C-alpha positions as CSV (number, residue, x, y, z in Angstrom):
1,X,0.0,0.0,0.0
2,X,1.3,3.4,-0.9
3,X,2.2,6.0,1.8
4,X,3.3,9.6,1.9
5,X,6.9,8.7,1.7
6,X,6.6,7.2,-1.9
7,X,4.7,10.2,-3.2
8,X,7.7,11.0,-5.4
9,X,9.6,14.2,-6.0
10,X,10.7,16.1,-2.9
11,X,7.8,14.7,-0.8
12,X,6.3,18.1,0.0
13,X,2.6,18.0,0.4
14,X,0.1,20.6,-0.9
15,X,-3.4,20.9,0.4
16,X,-6.2,21.0,-2.2
17,X,-10.0,21.5,-1.8
18,X,-12.2,19.1,-3.7
19,X,-16.0,19.0,-3.8
20,X,-17.5,15.5,-4.0
21,X,-21.1,14.3,-3.8
22,X,-22.2,13.3,-0.3
23,X,-23.0,9.8,-1.4
24,X,-19.4,9.4,-2.7
25,X,-17.9,10.7,0.5
26,X,-20.1,8.3,2.5
27,X,-18.7,5.4,0.5
28,X,-15.1,6.6,1.1
29,X,-15.9,6.9,4.8
30,X,-17.1,3.3,4.8
31,X,-14.0,1.8,3.1
32,X,-10.8,3.7,3.8
33,X,-10.2,2.2,7.2
34,X,-11.4,-1.3,6.2
35,X,-8.7,-1.3,3.4
36,X,-5.9,-0.6,5.9
37,X,-5.3,3.1,5.3
38,X,-4.2,5.3,8.3
39,X,-6.6,8.1,7.3
40,X,-8.9,9.3,4.5
41,X,-6.3,11.5,3.0
42,X,-3.9,8.6,2.4
43,X,-6.8,6.7,0.7
44,X,-7.6,9.6,-1.6
45,X,-3.9,10.1,-2.4
46,X,-3.6,6.4,-3.5
47,X,-6.8,6.8,-5.6
48,X,-5.2,9.9,-7.3
49,X,-1.9,7.9,-7.9
50,X,-3.9,5.1,-9.6
51,X,-5.7,7.7,-11.8
52,X,-2.4,9.2,-12.9
53,X,-0.6,5.8,-13.2
54,X,-3.3,3.1,-13.7
55,X,-2.3,-0.4,-12.6
56,X,-1.4,-2.8,-15.3
57,X,-4.3,-4.9,-16.5
58,X,-4.0,-8.3,-18.0
59,X,-5.2,-8.8,-21.6
60,X,-8.3,-10.9,-22.3
61,X,-5.9,-13.6,-23.8
62,X,-3.9,-13.7,-20.5
63,X,-7.1,-13.9,-18.5
64,X,-8.3,-16.8,-20.6
65,X,-5.0,-18.7,-20.1
66,X,-5.3,-18.2,-16.4
67,X,-8.8,-19.5,-16.4
68,X,-7.7,-22.5,-18.4
69,X,-4.8,-23.2,-16.0
70,X,-7.1,-22.9,-13.0
71,X,-9.5,-25.4,-14.6
72,X,-6.6,-27.8,-15.4
73,X,-5.4,-27.6,-11.8
74,X,-8.8,-28.2,-10.4
75,X,-9.2,-31.3,-12.6
76,X,-5.8,-32.7,-11.5
77,X,-4.3,-32.2,-15.0
78,X,-1.2,-30.5,-13.7
79,X,2.0,-31.7,-12.1
80,X,4.3,-30.1,-9.6
81,X,7.7,-28.6,-10.5
82,X,9.5,-31.4,-8.6
83,X,7.6,-34.0,-10.7
84,X,8.6,-32.2,-13.9
85,X,12.3,-32.1,-12.8
86,X,12.1,-35.8,-11.9
87,X,10.6,-36.7,-15.3
88,X,13.3,-34.6,-17.1
89,X,16.2,-35.7,-14.9
90,X,16.9,-32.2,-13.8
91,X,18.9,-31.6,-10.6
92,X,18.8,-28.3,-8.7
C-alpha cells in the first residue's frame, strides 16, 4: 500500500480542496479504514496515484489462459515442479 513517503519528488505536500457528492464521501468513509489506510487523505492520495498511473491490466488472452490453467489444476491435470524435474532428470 502506498504511503506519503513514496509520493515522489521532494515529498512536499500541498493541500487542495475538492468537492465531492455526499454519497461518494459516504462510500469513502465506509471503506478507507477497512482497506488498511491510516486516514482518509492517504486513501484519496492512493486513488489519485492510480488515476495518474493506472495499474497494469491483463489482456483478455492472458485472463483466458489463467482460467484454463485454473481449470486444469482443479481437474488434476497439472504436475508439480518437482515432478517435472524428476521426469526430465533435472537436478537443482
